[in-house]
PyMOL Python script that loads the backbone (N, CA, C, O; Angstrom):
from pymol import cmd

cmd.read_pdbstr("""\
ATOM      1  N   MET A   1     -23.434  10.011-107.161  1.00  0.00           N
ATOM      2  CA  MET A   1     -23.165   9.996-106.167  1.00  0.00           C
ATOM      3  C   MET A   1     -24.351  10.259-105.527  1.00  0.00           C
ATOM      4  O   MET A   1     -24.242  11.476-105.670  1.00  0.00           O
ATOM      5  N   VAL A   2     -25.776  10.099-104.727  1.00  0.00           N
ATOM      6  CA  VAL A   2     -26.829   9.910-104.856  1.00  0.00           C
ATOM      7  C   VAL A   2     -27.040  10.712-103.299  1.00  0.00           C
ATOM      8  O   VAL A   2     -26.471  10.233-102.319  1.00  0.00           O
ATOM      9  N   GLU A   3     -27.792  11.804-103.182  1.00  0.00           N
ATOM     10  CA  GLU A   3     -27.775  11.947-101.796  1.00  0.00           C
ATOM     11  C   GLU A   3     -29.167  12.031-101.509  1.00  0.00           C
ATOM     12  O   GLU A   3     -29.612  12.565-102.525  1.00  0.00           O
ATOM     13  N   THR A   4     -30.184  11.814-100.692  1.00  0.00           N
ATOM     14  CA  THR A   4     -31.541  11.489 -99.978  1.00  0.00           C
ATOM     15  C   THR A   4     -31.699  12.295 -99.285  1.00  0.00           C
ATOM     16  O   THR A   4     -30.755  12.513 -98.526  1.00  0.00           O
ATOM     17  N   GLY A   5     -32.996  13.216 -99.137  1.00  0.00           N
ATOM     18  CA  GLY A   5     -33.423  14.029 -97.609  1.00  0.00           C
ATOM     19  C   GLY A   5     -34.868  13.579 -97.951  1.00  0.00           C
ATOM     20  O   GLY A   5     -35.377  12.896 -98.840  1.00  0.00           O
ATOM     21  N   VAL A   6     -35.442  14.457 -96.535  1.00  0.00           N
ATOM     22  CA  VAL A   6     -36.763  14.050 -96.423  1.00  0.00           C
ATOM     23  C   VAL A   6     -37.440  14.412 -97.737  1.00  0.00           C
ATOM     24  O   VAL A   6     -38.047  13.584 -98.416  1.00  0.00           O
ATOM     25  N   GLU A   7     -37.273  15.958 -98.122  1.00  0.00           N
ATOM     26  CA  GLU A   7     -37.543  16.340 -99.461  1.00  0.00           C
ATOM     27  C   GLU A   7     -37.373  16.659-100.509  1.00  0.00           C
ATOM     28  O   GLU A   7     -38.078  17.309-101.281  1.00  0.00           O
ATOM     29  N   MET A   8     -36.032  16.044-100.650  1.00  0.00           N
ATOM     30  CA  MET A   8     -35.112  16.217-101.774  1.00  0.00           C
ATOM     31  C   MET A   8     -34.096  15.278-102.240  1.00  0.00           C
ATOM     32  O   MET A   8     -33.140  14.958-101.533  1.00  0.00           O
ATOM     33  N   THR A   9     -34.310  14.776-103.565  1.00  0.00           N
ATOM     34  CA  THR A   9     -32.905  13.555-103.800  1.00  0.00           C
ATOM     35  C   THR A   9     -32.371  14.270-104.889  1.00  0.00           C
ATOM     36  O   THR A   9     -33.009  14.573-105.897  1.00  0.00           O
ATOM     37  N   GLN A  10     -30.947  14.588-104.624  1.00  0.00           N
ATOM     38  CA  GLN A  10     -29.985  15.206-105.574  1.00  0.00           C
ATOM     39  C   GLN A  10     -28.700  14.235-106.065  1.00  0.00           C
ATOM     40  O   GLN A  10     -27.967  13.580-105.324  1.00  0.00           O
ATOM     41  N   ILE A  11     -28.662  14.300-107.048  1.00  0.00           N
ATOM     42  CA  ILE A  11     -27.421  13.749-107.762  1.00  0.00           C
ATOM     43  C   ILE A  11     -26.458  14.347-108.026  1.00  0.00           C
ATOM     44  O   ILE A  11     -26.667  15.355-108.701  1.00  0.00           O
ATOM     45  N   HIS A  12     -25.088  14.069-107.677  1.00  0.00           N
ATOM     46  CA  HIS A  12     -24.053  14.740-107.881  1.00  0.00           C
ATOM     47  C   HIS A  12     -23.576  13.972-109.307  1.00  0.00           C
ATOM     48  O   HIS A  12     -23.688  12.784-109.610  1.00  0.00           O
ATOM     49  N   VAL A  13     -23.180  14.748-109.832  1.00  0.00           N
ATOM     50  CA  VAL A  13     -22.423  14.108-111.016  1.00  0.00           C
ATOM     51  C   VAL A  13     -21.068  14.301-111.209  1.00  0.00           C
ATOM     52  O   VAL A  13     -20.873  15.349-111.824  1.00  0.00           O
ATOM     53  N   ILE A  14     -19.836  13.578-110.869  1.00  0.00           N
ATOM     54  CA  ILE A  14     -18.739  13.444-110.922  1.00  0.00           C
ATOM     55  C   ILE A  14     -18.039  13.035-112.266  1.00  0.00           C
ATOM     56  O   ILE A  14     -18.712  12.317-113.006  1.00  0.00           O
ATOM     57  N   ASP A  15     -16.877  13.365-112.654  1.00  0.00           N
ATOM     58  CA  ASP A  15     -16.128  12.924-113.850  1.00  0.00           C
ATOM     59  C   ASP A  15     -14.638  13.222-113.311  1.00  0.00           C
ATOM     60  O   ASP A  15     -14.247  14.314-112.899  1.00  0.00           O
ATOM     61  N   HIS A  16     -13.865  12.001-113.396  1.00  0.00           N
ATOM     62  CA  HIS A  16     -12.156  11.953-112.963  1.00  0.00           C
ATOM     63  C   HIS A  16     -12.021  12.620-111.542  1.00  0.00           C
ATOM     64  O   HIS A  16     -10.891  12.897-111.140  1.00  0.00           O
ATOM     65  N   TRP A  17     -13.113  12.888-110.773  1.00  0.00           N
ATOM     66  CA  TRP A  17     -12.938  13.529-109.482  1.00  0.00           C
ATOM     67  C   TRP A  17     -13.570  14.793-109.128  1.00  0.00           C
ATOM     68  O   TRP A  17     -13.875  15.277-108.039  1.00  0.00           O
ATOM     69  N   PHE A  18     -13.727  15.339-110.723  1.00  0.00           N
ATOM     70  CA  PHE A  18     -13.979  16.816-110.852  1.00  0.00           C
ATOM     71  C   PHE A  18     -15.853  16.812-110.880  1.00  0.00           C
ATOM     72  O   PHE A  18     -16.474  16.012-111.580  1.00  0.00           O
ATOM     73  N   TRP A  19     -16.610  17.966-109.892  1.00  0.00           N
ATOM     74  CA  TRP A  19     -17.830  17.541-109.642  1.00  0.00           C
ATOM     75  C   TRP A  19     -18.821  18.698-110.492  1.00  0.00           C
ATOM     76  O   TRP A  19     -19.256  19.749-110.021  1.00  0.00           O
ATOM     77  N   LEU A  20     -18.983  18.281-111.578  1.00  0.00           N
ATOM     78  CA  LEU A  20     -19.947  18.648-112.434  1.00  0.00           C
ATOM     79  C   LEU A  20     -21.176  19.588-112.086  1.00  0.00           C
ATOM     80  O   LEU A  20     -21.316  20.671-112.654  1.00  0.00           O
ATOM     81  N   GLY A  21     -21.891  19.213-111.310  1.00  0.00           N
ATOM     82  CA  GLY A  21     -22.745  19.772-110.331  1.00  0.00           C
ATOM     83  C   GLY A  21     -23.849  18.908-110.225  1.00  0.00           C
ATOM     84  O   GLY A  21     -23.683  17.712-110.463  1.00  0.00           O
ATOM     85  N   SER A  22     -25.099  19.399-109.859  1.00  0.00           N
ATOM     86  CA  SER A  22     -26.077  18.583-109.046  1.00  0.00           C
ATOM     87  C   SER A  22     -27.360  18.382-109.706  1.00  0.00           C
ATOM     88  O   SER A  22     -27.325  19.320-110.503  1.00  0.00           O
ATOM     89  N   VAL A  23     -28.528  17.760-109.924  1.00  0.00           N
ATOM     90  CA  VAL A  23     -29.015  17.521-110.555  1.00  0.00           C
ATOM     91  C   VAL A  23     -30.410  16.392-109.839  1.00  0.00           C
ATOM     92  O   VAL A  23     -30.135  15.551-108.983  1.00  0.00           O
ATOM     93  N   SER A  24     -31.901  16.589-110.389  1.00  0.00           N
ATOM     94  CA  SER A  24     -33.099  15.498-109.687  1.00  0.00           C
ATOM     95  C   SER A  24     -32.971  14.655-110.043  1.00  0.00           C
ATOM     96  O   SER A  24     -32.720  13.723-109.279  1.00  0.00           O
ATOM     97  N   THR A  25     -33.044  14.493-111.165  1.00  0.00           N
ATOM     98  CA  THR A  25     -33.143  13.173-112.124  1.00  0.00           C
ATOM     99  C   THR A  25     -31.527  12.254-112.883  1.00  0.00           C
ATOM    100  O   THR A  25     -30.540  12.715-113.457  1.00  0.00           O
ATOM    101  N   GLU A  26     -31.826  11.191-112.610  1.00  0.00           N
ATOM    102  CA  GLU A  26     -31.000  10.490-113.805  1.00  0.00           C
ATOM    103  C   GLU A  26     -30.990  10.929-115.230  1.00  0.00           C
ATOM    104  O   GLU A  26     -29.881  10.899-115.763  1.00  0.00           O
ATOM    105  N   ALA A  27     -31.967  11.318-115.939  1.00  0.00           N
ATOM    106  CA  ALA A  27     -32.040  11.918-116.958  1.00  0.00           C
ATOM    107  C   ALA A  27     -30.965  13.026-117.161  1.00  0.00           C
ATOM    108  O   ALA A  27     -29.974  12.948-117.887  1.00  0.00           O
ATOM    109  N   GLU A  28     -31.452  14.361-116.167  1.00  0.00           N
ATOM    110  CA  GLU A  28     -30.503  14.985-115.984  1.00  0.00           C
ATOM    111  C   GLU A  28     -28.821  14.683-115.865  1.00  0.00           C
ATOM    112  O   GLU A  28     -27.860  15.289-116.339  1.00  0.00           O
ATOM    113  N   ALA A  29     -28.887  13.883-115.304  1.00  0.00           N
ATOM    114  CA  ALA A  29     -27.435  13.699-114.904  1.00  0.00           C
ATOM    115  C   ALA A  29     -26.387  13.127-116.250  1.00  0.00           C
ATOM    116  O   ALA A  29     -25.274  13.389-116.706  1.00  0.00           O
ATOM    117  N   ARG A  30     -27.604  12.130-116.545  1.00  0.00           N
ATOM    118  CA  ARG A  30     -27.343  11.662-118.308  1.00  0.00           C
ATOM    119  C   ARG A  30     -26.176  13.415-119.131  1.00  0.00           C
ATOM    120  O   ARG A  30     -25.079  13.261-119.668  1.00  0.00           O
ATOM    121  N   GLN A  31     -26.944  14.950-118.945  1.00  0.00           N
ATOM    122  CA  GLN A  31     -26.921  14.988-119.827  1.00  0.00           C
ATOM    123  C   GLN A  31     -25.896  16.507-119.397  1.00  0.00           C
ATOM    124  O   GLN A  31     -25.422  17.300-120.211  1.00  0.00           O
ATOM    125  N   LEU A  32     -25.823  16.539-118.481  1.00  0.00           N
ATOM    126  CA  LEU A  32     -24.698  17.398-117.636  1.00  0.00           C
ATOM    127  C   LEU A  32     -23.140  17.097-117.961  1.00  0.00           C
ATOM    128  O   LEU A  32     -22.489  16.170-117.479  1.00  0.00           O
ATOM    129  N   GLN A  33     -22.603  18.221-119.019  1.00  0.00           N
ATOM    130  CA  GLN A  33     -21.348  17.369-119.474  1.00  0.00           C
ATOM    131  C   GLN A  33     -20.692  19.104-119.219  1.00  0.00           C
ATOM    132  O   GLN A  33     -21.340  20.151-119.230  1.00  0.00           O
ATOM    133  N   ARG A  34     -19.385  18.931-119.026  1.00  0.00           N
ATOM    134  CA  ARG A  34     -18.346  20.006-119.045  1.00  0.00           C
ATOM    135  C   ARG A  34     -17.390  19.772-119.345  1.00  0.00           C
ATOM    136  O   ARG A  34     -16.861  18.723-118.977  1.00  0.00           O
ATOM    137  N   ALA A  35     -16.812  20.601-120.091  1.00  0.00           N
ATOM    138  CA  ALA A  35     -14.875  20.161-120.404  1.00  0.00           C
ATOM    139  C   ALA A  35     -14.406  20.233-118.870  1.00  0.00           C
ATOM    140  O   ALA A  35     -14.551  20.997-117.916  1.00  0.00           O
ATOM    141  N   ARG A  36     -13.752  18.997-119.160  1.00  0.00           N
ATOM    142  CA  ARG A  36     -12.596  18.604-118.018  1.00  0.00           C
ATOM    143  C   ARG A  36     -11.692  20.269-118.041  1.00  0.00           C
ATOM    144  O   ARG A  36     -11.588  21.064-118.975  1.00  0.00           O
ATOM    145  N   GLN A  37     -11.072  20.362-116.431  1.00  0.00           N
ATOM    146  CA  GLN A  37     -10.429  21.628-116.344  1.00  0.00           C
ATOM    147  C   GLN A  37      -9.379  20.812-115.345  1.00  0.00           C
ATOM    148  O   GLN A  37      -8.830  21.357-114.387  1.00  0.00           O
ATOM    149  N   GLY A  38      -9.217  19.654-115.655  1.00  0.00           N
ATOM    150  CA  GLY A  38      -8.022  19.140-115.398  1.00  0.00           C
ATOM    151  C   GLY A  38      -8.187  18.892-113.830  1.00  0.00           C
ATOM    152  O   GLY A  38      -9.007  19.521-113.162  1.00  0.00           O
ATOM    153  N   PHE A  39      -7.226  17.791-113.231  1.00  0.00           N
ATOM    154  CA  PHE A  39      -7.533  17.450-111.832  1.00  0.00           C
ATOM    155  C   PHE A  39      -7.807  18.447-110.727  1.00  0.00           C
ATOM    156  O   PHE A  39      -7.168  19.489-110.584  1.00  0.00           O
ATOM    157  N   ASP A  40      -8.773  18.062-109.982  1.00  0.00           N
ATOM    158  CA  ASP A  40      -9.614  19.457-109.079  1.00  0.00           C
ATOM    159  C   ASP A  40      -8.806  19.062-107.607  1.00  0.00           C
ATOM    160  O   ASP A  40      -9.409  17.993-107.516  1.00  0.00           O
ATOM    161  N   HIS A  41      -8.167  19.061-106.715  1.00  0.00           N
ATOM    162  CA  HIS A  41      -7.229  18.868-106.065  1.00  0.00           C
ATOM    163  C   HIS A  41      -8.464  18.975-104.725  1.00  0.00           C
ATOM    164  O   HIS A  41      -9.179  18.066-104.304  1.00  0.00           O
ATOM    165  N   ASP A  42      -8.402  20.280-104.313  1.00  0.00           N
ATOM    166  CA  ASP A  42     -10.011  20.499-103.684  1.00  0.00           C
ATOM    167  C   ASP A  42     -11.079  19.313-103.611  1.00  0.00           C
ATOM    168  O   ASP A  42     -11.379  18.942-102.476  1.00  0.00           O
ATOM    169  N   GLY A  43     -11.561  18.809-104.471  1.00  0.00           N
ATOM    170  CA  GLY A  43     -12.634  18.517-105.162  1.00  0.00           C
ATOM    171  C   GLY A  43     -12.673  17.094-104.826  1.00  0.00           C
ATOM    172  O   GLY A  43     -13.604  16.383-104.448  1.00  0.00           O
ATOM    173  N   TYR A  44     -11.330  16.828-105.072  1.00  0.00           N
ATOM    174  CA  TYR A  44     -10.672  14.945-104.289  1.00  0.00           C
ATOM    175  C   TYR A  44     -11.089  14.943-102.896  1.00  0.00           C
ATOM    176  O   TYR A  44     -11.641  13.925-102.478  1.00  0.00           O
ATOM    177  N   LYS A  45     -10.904  15.962-102.090  1.00  0.00           N
ATOM    178  CA  LYS A  45     -10.301  16.059-100.780  1.00  0.00           C
ATOM    179  C   LYS A  45     -11.900  16.187-100.219  1.00  0.00           C
ATOM    180  O   LYS A  45     -12.209  15.745 -99.113  1.00  0.00           O
ATOM    181  N   ILE A  46     -12.620  16.674-100.884  1.00  0.00           N
ATOM    182  CA  ILE A  46     -14.203  16.825-100.649  1.00  0.00           C
ATOM    183  C   ILE A  46     -14.833  15.795-100.717  1.00  0.00           C
ATOM    184  O   ILE A  46     -15.530  15.383 -99.789  1.00  0.00           O
ATOM    185  N   LEU A  47     -14.697  15.223-101.796  1.00  0.00           N
ATOM    186  CA  LEU A  47     -15.862  13.834-102.466  1.00  0.00           C
ATOM    187  C   LEU A  47     -15.161  12.626-102.059  1.00  0.00           C
ATOM    188  O   LEU A  47     -15.889  11.652-101.871  1.00  0.00           O
ATOM    189  N   CYS A  48     -13.868  12.462-101.873  1.00  0.00           N
ATOM    190  CA  CYS A  48     -13.161  11.301-100.613  1.00  0.00           C
ATOM    191  C   CYS A  48     -13.919   9.809-100.414  1.00  0.00           C
ATOM    192  O   CYS A  48     -14.235   8.744-100.944  1.00  0.00           O
ATOM    193  N   ARG A  49     -13.950  10.942 -98.758  1.00  0.00           N
ATOM    194  CA  ARG A  49     -15.023  10.137 -97.929  1.00  0.00           C
ATOM    195  C   ARG A  49     -16.315   9.776 -98.489  1.00  0.00           C
ATOM    196  O   ARG A  49     -16.609   8.654 -98.903  1.00  0.00           O
ATOM    197  N   PRO A  50     -17.410  11.269 -98.468  1.00  0.00           N
ATOM    198  CA  PRO A  50     -17.879  10.280 -99.651  1.00  0.00           C
ATOM    199  C   PRO A  50     -18.298   9.041-100.148  1.00  0.00           C
ATOM    200  O   PRO A  50     -19.070   8.174 -99.738  1.00  0.00           O
ATOM    201  N   LEU A  51     -17.407   9.217-101.392  1.00  0.00           N
ATOM    202  CA  LEU A  51     -17.780   8.401-101.965  1.00  0.00           C
ATOM    203  C   LEU A  51     -16.765   7.112-101.605  1.00  0.00           C
ATOM    204  O   LEU A  51     -17.053   6.081-102.212  1.00  0.00           O
ATOM    205  N   LEU A  52     -15.957   7.059-100.968  1.00  0.00           N
ATOM    206  CA  LEU A  52     -15.367   6.102-100.911  1.00  0.00           C
ATOM    207  C   LEU A  52     -16.036   5.082 -99.159  1.00  0.00           C
ATOM    208  O   LEU A  52     -15.616   4.140 -98.487  1.00  0.00           O
ATOM    209  N   SER A  53     -17.239   6.023 -99.116  1.00  0.00           N
ATOM    210  CA  SER A  53     -17.627   5.388 -97.294  1.00  0.00           C
ATOM    211  C   SER A  53     -18.983   4.006 -97.450  1.00  0.00           C
ATOM    212  O   SER A  53     -19.455   3.213 -96.634  1.00  0.00           O
ATOM    213  N   GLY A  54     -19.240   4.278 -98.972  1.00  0.00           N
ATOM    214  CA  GLY A  54     -20.653   3.032 -99.265  1.00  0.00           C
ATOM    215  C   GLY A  54     -21.522   3.932 -98.693  1.00  0.00           C
ATOM    216  O   GLY A  54     -22.634   3.474 -98.431  1.00  0.00           O
ATOM    217  N   VAL A  55     -21.353   4.889 -98.472  1.00  0.00           N
ATOM    218  CA  VAL A  55     -23.244   5.721 -97.705  1.00  0.00           C
ATOM    219  C   VAL A  55     -24.058   5.928 -98.233  1.00  0.00           C
ATOM    220  O   VAL A  55     -25.217   5.693 -97.892  1.00  0.00           O
ATOM    221  N   PHE A  56     -23.437   6.775 -99.903  1.00  0.00           N
ATOM    222  CA  PHE A  56     -24.491   6.863-100.299  1.00  0.00           C
ATOM    223  C   PHE A  56     -24.090   6.114-101.700  1.00  0.00           C
ATOM    224  O   PHE A  56     -22.941   5.800-102.010  1.00  0.00           O
ATOM    225  N   PRO A  57     -25.341   5.877-102.530  1.00  0.00           N
ATOM    226  CA  PRO A  57     -25.435   4.734-103.539  1.00  0.00           C
ATOM    227  C   PRO A  57     -24.294   5.827-104.695  1.00  0.00           C
ATOM    228  O   PRO A  57     -24.097   7.042-104.705  1.00  0.00           O
ATOM    229  N   LEU A  58     -23.843   4.894-105.407  1.00  0.00           N
ATOM    230  CA  LEU A  58     -23.754   5.180-106.938  1.00  0.00           C
ATOM    231  C   LEU A  58     -23.950   5.199-108.281  1.00  0.00           C
ATOM    232  O   LEU A  58     -23.701   4.159-108.890  1.00  0.00           O
ATOM    233  N   ILE A  59     -24.267   5.972-108.771  1.00  0.00           N
ATOM    234  CA  ILE A  59     -25.074   5.702-110.214  1.00  0.00           C
ATOM    235  C   ILE A  59     -23.831   5.613-111.455  1.00  0.00           C
ATOM    236  O   ILE A  59     -23.346   6.735-111.604  1.00  0.00           O
ATOM    237  N   GLU A  60     -23.353   4.834-112.148  1.00  0.00           N
ATOM    238  CA  GLU A  60     -22.470   4.789-113.445  1.00  0.00           C
ATOM    239  C   GLU A  60     -23.212   5.419-114.401  1.00  0.00           C
ATOM    240  O   GLU A  60     -24.109   4.735-114.897  1.00  0.00           O
ATOM    241  N   LEU A  61     -23.067   6.658-114.836  1.00  0.00           N
ATOM    242  CA  LEU A  61     -23.135   7.234-115.944  1.00  0.00           C
ATOM    243  C   LEU A  61     -22.947   6.396-117.269  1.00  0.00           C
ATOM    244  O   LEU A  61     -23.011   6.951-118.365  1.00  0.00           O
TER     245      LEU A  61
END
""", "prot")
cmd.dss("prot")
cmd.show_as("cartoon", "prot")
cmd.util.cbc("prot")
cmd.orient("prot")
């Protein structure tokens, strides 16, 4: 999910509803990996609305 502000763009990397982190470029996003720790219920609740709203661009990695 790409979040753009006046002076900064952040790409939030999400894998199976698990937030891996935020980076500045798509190249960095492709490198960001962590071992999955199972389904994150809190992460799902936080991410559901912005992801499904269609307001933020999504980049499939």
